[in-house]
VOBA-1610 file (N, C-alpha, C; in pm, whole numbers, padded with zeros to 5 digits, always signed):
BEGIN
Met+11941+01217+05819Met+12097+01194+05847Met+12133+01118+05709Ile+12273+01149+05687Ile+12351+01098+05568Ile+12449+01053+05584Ser+12487+00926+05561Ser+12632+00888+05607Ser+12668+00841+05467Met+12824+00897+05466Met+12879+00893+05350Met+13033+00794+05359Ser+13037+00691+05312Ser+13167+00626+05299Ser+13239+00576+05174Leu+13298+00703+05109Leu+13412+00708+04994Leu+13483+00803+05017Gly+13598+00772+04917Gly+13709+00885+04915Gly+13776+00894+04797Val+13869+01006+04828Val+13941+01020+04703Val+14098+00939+04688Asp+14163+00911+04599Asp+14250+00831+04569Asp+14341+00890+04510Phe+14423+00960+04593Phe+14521+01026+04547Phe+14627+00978+04449Val+14670+00856+04571Val+14801+00786+04542Val+14770+00721+04415Gly+14665+00633+04374Gly+14597+00555+04281Gly+14576+00653+04185Tyr+14519+00780+04149Tyr+14492+00865+04028Tyr+14636+00866+03970Arg+14729+00913+04117Arg+14871+00927+04035Arg+14892+00805+03959Glu+14875+00692+04004Glu+14993+00631+03977Glu+14907+00532+03818Tyr+14796+00547+03796Tyr+14737+00505+03691Tyr+14787+00603+03558Phe+14779+00750+03583Phe+14854+00810+03492Phe+14976+00738+03485Val+15051+00725+03556Val+15184+00681+03529Val+15236+00595+03417Lys+15124+00446+03526Lys+15149+00318+03494Lys+15062+00298+03355Glu+14918+00371+03360Glu+14837+00334+03219Glu+14848+00408+03139Lys+14855+00572+03149Lys+14923+00673+03002Lys+15047+00671+02983Asn+15147+00612+03073Asn+15314+00630+03045Asn+15332+00784+03078Phe+15242+00876+03177Phe+15275+01013+03193Phe+15412+00990+03262Pro+15474+01121+03244Pro+15628+01086+03331Pro+15557+01140+03517Asp+15627+01133+03578Asp+15606+01132+03724Asp+15534+01281+03722Pro+15610+01389+03689Pro+15569+01495+03784Pro+15443+01535+03698Lys+15431+01495+03568Lys+15273+01528+03486Lys+15198+01466+03568Ala+15255+01340+03609Ala+15100+01227+03649Ala+15062+01295+03787Thr+15173+01341+03850Thr+15155+01438+04000Thr+15039+01570+04005Ser+15114+01637+03920Ser+15033+01744+03888Ser+14866+01730+03839Ile+14869+01626+03745Ile+14722+01621+03729Ile+14596+01532+03836Ala+14699+01457+03882Ala+14638+01363+04028Ala+14625+01480+04101Leu+14706+01577+04158Leu+14661+01698+04256Leu+14566+01776+04198Ala+14574+01826+04064Ala+14453+01924+04038Ala+14342+01834+04045Gly+14309+01716+04035Gly+14175+01659+04063Gly+14141+01603+04178Tyr+14214+01660+04240Tyr+14276+01607+04396Tyr+14178+01771+04469Arg+14241+01854+04442Arg+14249+01996+04464Arg+14043+02036+04409Leu+13992+01965+04302Leu+13893+01997+04228Leu+13805+01911+04351Asn+13813+01800+04380Asn+13733+01723+04470Asn+13679+01806+04601Val+13831+01838+04625Val+13769+01893+04797Val+13733+02029+04771Arg+13729+02102+04671Arg+13643+02188+04635Arg+13484+02148+04637Val+13471+02055+04557Val+13320+02017+04530Val+13240+01977+04671Phe+13330+01883+04726Phe+13268+01828+04889Phe+13318+01949+04972Asp+13364+02041+04962Asp+13336+02179+05047Asp+13165+02240+05042Arg+13182+02249+04898Arg+13060+02336+04875Arg+12932+02223+04866Leu+12933+02086+04874Leu+12844+01995+04905Leu+12794+02007+05076Ser+12942+02035+05114Ser+12952+01998+05299Ser+12837+02106+05341Met+12810+02246+05291Met+12747+02346+05306Met+12574+02338+05268Leu+12542+02206+05231Leu+12409+02218+05177Leu+12333+02195+05316Pro+12398+02108+05395Pro+12279+02132+05549Pro+12254+02277+05632Ala+12354+02384+05621Ala+12363+02515+05644Ala+12247+02553+05559Ile+12216+02533+05437Ile+12135+02627+05372Ile+11971+02617+05443Asp+11911+02709+05465Asp+11742+02685+05521Asp+11674+02704+05406Asp+11663+02612+05326Asp+11566+02623+05196Asp+11471+02499+05235Gly+11513+02424+05355Gly+11394+02306+05321Gly+11445+02200+05272Gly+11571+02236+05211Gly+11584+02079+05121Gly+11679+01968+05227Phe+11789+02061+05276Phe+11901+02005+05317Phe+11887+02057+05504Ala+11818+02140+05507Ala+11843+02191+05631Ala+11844+02105+05758Gly+11918+02120+05868Gly+11908+02041+05947Gly+11963+01885+05926Ser+12018+01874+05809Ser+12053+01729+05793Ser+12232+01719+05822Leu+12244+01646+05911Leu+12381+01578+05934Leu+12488+01498+05810Val+12570+01554+05773Val+12640+01419+05689Val+12749+01365+05773Val+12747+01253+05797Val+12871+01163+05883Val+12911+01119+05729Ala+13059+01124+05791Ala+13126+01106+05670Ala+13259+01024+05702Ala+13308+00870+05645Ala+13417+00783+05672Ala+13542+00931+05651Ala+13656+00890+05775Ala+13754+00991+05747Ala+13853+00909+05649Gly+13900+00782+05594Gly+13969+00736+05515Gly+14042+00604+05624Asn+14103+00519+05566Asn+14177+00424+05574Asn+14342+00457+05523Glu+14368+00529+05503Glu+14523+00547+05451Glu+14599+00529+05558Ser+14592+00577+05701Ser+14705+00522+05746Ser+14794+00409+05760Ala+14874+00438+05903Ala+14934+00313+05936Ala+15009+00324+06031Arg+14938+00326+06156Arg+14979+00319+06278Arg+15097+00204+06339Pro+15218+00232+06369Pro+15254+00315+06426Pro+15337+00431+06350Asp+15370+00373+06190Asp+15450+00404+06128Asp+15383+00581+06086Tyr+15305+00612+06044Tyr+15242+00698+05991Tyr+15093+00736+06010Thr+15031+00854+06014Thr+14902+00870+05994Thr+14907+00964+05892Ile+14764+00986+05838Ile+14694+01095+05742Ile+14598+01160+05805Thr+14594+01271+05768Thr+14470+01343+05786Thr+14333+01334+05720Thr+14217+01352+05796Thr+14110+01321+05725Thr+14084+01396+05608Ala+14057+01266+05487Ala+14089+01277+05352Ala+13959+01302+05275Pro+13924+01377+05180Pro+13767+01395+05111Pro+13720+01282+05079Pro+13599+01297+05062Pro+13468+01426+05141Pro+13511+01455+05283Ala+13542+01354+05353Ala+13512+01374+05507Ala+13563+01518+05568Ala+13678+01545+05459Ala+13710+01670+05537Ala+13672+01818+05479Gly+13510+01779+05435Gly+13429+01854+05409Gly+13398+01972+05502Lys+13390+02122+05491Lys+13385+02178+05623Lys+13266+02149+05750Arg+13177+02122+05647Arg+13066+02119+05732Arg+12998+01947+05780Phe+13105+01860+05689Phe+13089+01693+05707Phe+13135+01647+05887Phe+13068+01563+05934Phe+13095+01505+06068Phe+13155+01441+06037Ser+13337+01413+06032Ser+13453+01287+06002Ser+13433+01180+06118Val+13397+01074+06119Val+13435+00941+06178Val+13572+00858+06152Ala+13620+00825+06284Ala+13752+00753+06269Ala+13717+00629+06303Ala+13802+00503+06303Ala+13734+00364+06351Ala+13792+00328+06455Leu+13767+00257+06544Leu+13801+00209+06689Leu+13808+00032+06649Asp+13905+00015+06724Asp+13956-00167+06717Asp+13823-00221+06830Arg+13864-00330+06889Arg+13818-00385+07021Arg+13845-00340+07146Ser+13939-00254+07149Ser+13996-00222+07271Ser+13963-00085+07317Leu+13907-00018+07185Leu+13878+00113+07175Leu+13928+00208+07140Thr+14061+00136+07084Thr+14178+00230+07049Thr+14152+00301+06943Val+14216+00385+06893Val+14184+00394+06677Val+14244+00307+06628Ala+14189+00244+06520Ala+14209+00140+06470Ala+14368+00164+06375Asn+14473+00101+06371Asn+14590+00135+06270Asn+14561+00208+06139Phe+14458+00146+06070Phe+14435+00227+05907Phe+14366+00350+05921Ser+14304+00422+06084Ser+14218+00512+06065Ser+14270+00632+06062Asn+14254+00717+05951Asn+14293+00845+05972Asn+14270+00957+06079Asp+14362+01082+06077Asp+14344+01142+06222Asp+14248+01286+06228Asp+14264+01379+06247Asp+14197+01498+06283Asp+14049+01479+06231Val+13963+01376+06355Val+13812+01353+06292Val+13722+01410+06420Asp+13602+01401+06389Asp+13500+01480+06514Asp+13491+01340+06589Ile+13480+01247+06563Ile+13403+01155+06665Ile+13461+00988+06617Ala+13457+00886+06674Ala+13500+00762+06674Ala+13434+00649+06700Ala+13405+00550+06604Ala+13307+00432+06641Ala+13417+00309+06596Pro+13318+00189+06659Pro+13392+00026+06624Pro+13383+00047+06465Gly+13541-00003+06440Gly+13502-00021+06282Gly+13642-00158+06254Val+13648-00212+06374Val+13709-00345+06334Val+13653-00428+06357Gly+13631-00598+06300Gly+13588-00679+06266Gly+13407-00685+06281Ile+13356-00575+06245Ile+13232-00566+06215Ile+13167-00651+06108Leu+13049-00724+06158Leu+13003-00812+06044Leu+12948-00736+05924Ser+12981-00776+05825Ser+12919-00706+05698Ser+12871-00820+05609Val+12806-00796+05505Val+12776-00887+05412Val+12857-00860+05302Gly+12908-01017+05278Gly+13031-00991+05141Gly+13015-00984+05003Ile+13087-00956+04915Ile+13039-00934+04748Ile+13004-01069+04709Asp+13009-01188+04768Asp+12978-01327+04734Asp+12829-01335+04834Gly+12810-01274+04891Gly+12706-01313+04999Gly+12793-01374+05106Gly+12677-01404+05219Gly+12717-01419+05326Gly+12755-01327+05417Val+12800-01382+05561Val+12846-01221+05613Val+13001-01283+05694Arg+13089-01153+05694Arg+13224-01168+05698Arg+13231-01077+05784Pro+13347-01074+05864Pro+13388-00966+05974Pro+13453-00890+05872Asp+13485-00730+05866Asp+13531-00592+05771Asp+13596-00516+05875Asp+13691-00455+05830Asp+13803-00345+05894Asp+13772-00234+05811Ser+13752-00125+05844Ser+13713-00030+05778Ser+13633+00100+05847Ile+13688+00220+05757Ile+13600+00355+05857Ile+13493+00354+05790Ser+13451+00259+05650Ser+13314+00225+05626Ser+13231+00156+05716Met+13279+00105+05818Met+13200+00030+05916Met+13194+00077+06031Ala+13273+00234+06029Ala+13235+00299+06166Ala+13145+00412+06157Ala+13119+00459+06047Ala+13051+00589+06020Ala+12900+00541+06013Pro+12847+00450+05992Pro+12707+00406+05993Pro+12686+00420+06172His+12812+00365+06239His+12740+00335+06381His+12713+00505+06420Ile+12811+00602+06345Ile+12749+00731+06445Ile+12619+00764+06353Ala+12590+00753+06213Ala+12481+00759+06215Ala+12317+00758+06248Gly+12387+00613+06280Gly+12231+00559+06369Gly+12222+00599+06491Val+12352+00659+06571Val+12310+00700+06692Val+12246+00835+06683Ala+12312+00906+06576Ala+12288+01050+06544Ala+12137+01042+06520Thr+12102+00973+06431Thr+11956+00935+06406Thr+11833+00926+06524Leu+11900+00865+06615Leu+11804+00795+06732Leu+11825+00955+06815Tyr+11947+01008+06838Tyr+11966+01148+06934Tyr+11857+01242+06835Ala+11841+01266+06725Ala+11758+01345+06662Ala+11628+01277+06664Asp+11595+01194+06658Asp+11437+01144+06672Asp+11393+01168+06778Ala+11454+01151+06924Ala+11444+01210+07056Ala+11411+01345+07051Met+11513+01434+07020Met+11495+01570+07016Met+11361+01614+06940Ile+11328+01551+06834Ile+11187+01594+06776Ile+11043+01529+06819Lys+11072+01422+06887Lys+10973+01371+06967Lys+10936+01469+07095Val+11025+01543+07129Val+10962+01654+07229Val+10957+01792+07195Asp+11006+01805+07045Asp+10991+01958+06965Asp+11045+02019+06994Arg+11188+01957+07029Arg+11286+02036+07075Arg+11456+02002+06931Phe+11366+01989+06843Phe+11495+01986+06752Phe+11520+02118+06691Asn+11638+02119+06660Asn+11750+02243+06625Asn+11888+02202+06577Ala+11885+02207+06442Ala+11994+02171+06395Ala+12117+02195+06428Ala+12141+02367+06455Ala+12302+02398+06531Ala+12313+02313+06656Ala+12182+02313+06741Ala+12196+02226+06892Ala+12226+02081+06867Phe+12128+02019+06742Phe+12175+01919+06738Phe+12313+01870+06723Glu+12390+01930+06650Glu+12550+01920+06598Glu+12616+01967+06713Ser+12603+02091+06785Ser+12671+02107+06873Ser+12677+01990+06994Arg+12565+01934+07014Arg+12544+01840+07169Arg+12624+01682+07120Leu+12606+01658+06944Leu+12682+01506+06925Leu+12835+01525+06958Arg+12890+01706+06886Arg+13052+01700+06916Arg+13052+01707+07052Ser+12985+01794+07127Ser+13013+01797+07302Ser+13014+01658+07393Ser+12933+01581+07333Ser+12926+01439+07379Ser+13037+01282+07380Ala+13060+01362+07263Ala+13201+01281+07220Ala+13300+01262+07314Lys+13372+01155+07333Lys+13466+01164+07470Lys+13594+01142+07379Pro+13721+01171+07436Pro+13815+01115+07350Pro+13843+00939+07465Ala+13877+00889+07335Ala+13930+00746+07362Ala+13987+00744+07465Thr+14104+00789+07489Thr+14168+00775+07641Thr+14101+00785+07754Leu+13965+00873+07746Leu+13901+00913+07871Leu+13777+00807+07865Ile+13804+00701+07809Ile+13664+00627+07785Ile+13669+00517+07957Asp+13597+00541+08032Asp+13549+00487+08140Asp+13559+00315+08117Glu+13613+00213+08199Glu+13670+00083+08205Glu+13511+00045+08182Glu+13443+00061+08261Glu+13286+00016+08314Glu+13225+00043+08160Val+13237+00122+08105Val+13145+00203+07939Val+13206+00085+07882Val+13381+00039+07847Val+13440-00059+07761Val+13362-00190+07808Arg+13331-00247+07929Arg+13295-00371+07947Arg+13126-00356+07900Cys+13059-00253+07918Cys+12939-00271+07858Cys+12947-00229+07704His+13007-00186+07692His+13068-00158+07482His+13063-00331+07428Arg+13135-00387+07521Arg+13183-00545+07484Arg+13061-00649+07481Thr+13014-00589+07581Thr+12909-00709+07650Thr+12756-00686+07513Leu+12762-00541+07504Leu+12649-00512+07417Leu+12671-00574+07286Thr+12831-00568+07267Thr+12872-00573+07085Thr+12951-00745+07062Ser+12916-00815+07171Ser+13015-00965+07174Ser+12973-01001+07080Ser+12885-00997+07015Ser+12842-01096+06854Ser+12928-01014+06767Thr+12951-00880+06747Thr+13009-00821+06653Thr+13161-00881+06616Trp+13215-00874+06738Trp+13398-00933+06791Trp+13366-01063+06788Thr+13278-01172+06717Thr+13342-01315+06711Thr+13306-01366+06558
//
């Protein structure tokens, strides 16, 4: 299981060329777009490693944070690289009501809690954090437990494993109220 929480900041890259290098906007946009395109190609290629049956990455699942660039309800952004890689398992963030978080990007494979998650702060201590980077490890953890259960009964197959994960996910709008109550009970310390 590989959990990846990083992104490609096209807007920031373009702004760097405009503000720091004094490039005209069309040139800065063109260079940033070329860099973005190259990153997408690299991550597409990397996303194919788990499909290679050479024993190195075969059977691995890469869970990737989809990005924090949306601003619901004003606009949403599609899954950003690297989570947009062809074979990566992209993750969105859910808020306390199990609704997609306002900052979470769209077109994802699955979602998990990503708002008010307790995390270690840069200066030490624990603080609540809101980001896709808080949601992706939830999925990686559940996927790891599921893979472990399959391995214990000698039924692990990478394709079946990924298919089962995808098919077992439920749209947030279809989550039963009982599941929501259980979730809140189990994670109540997360939300304080």
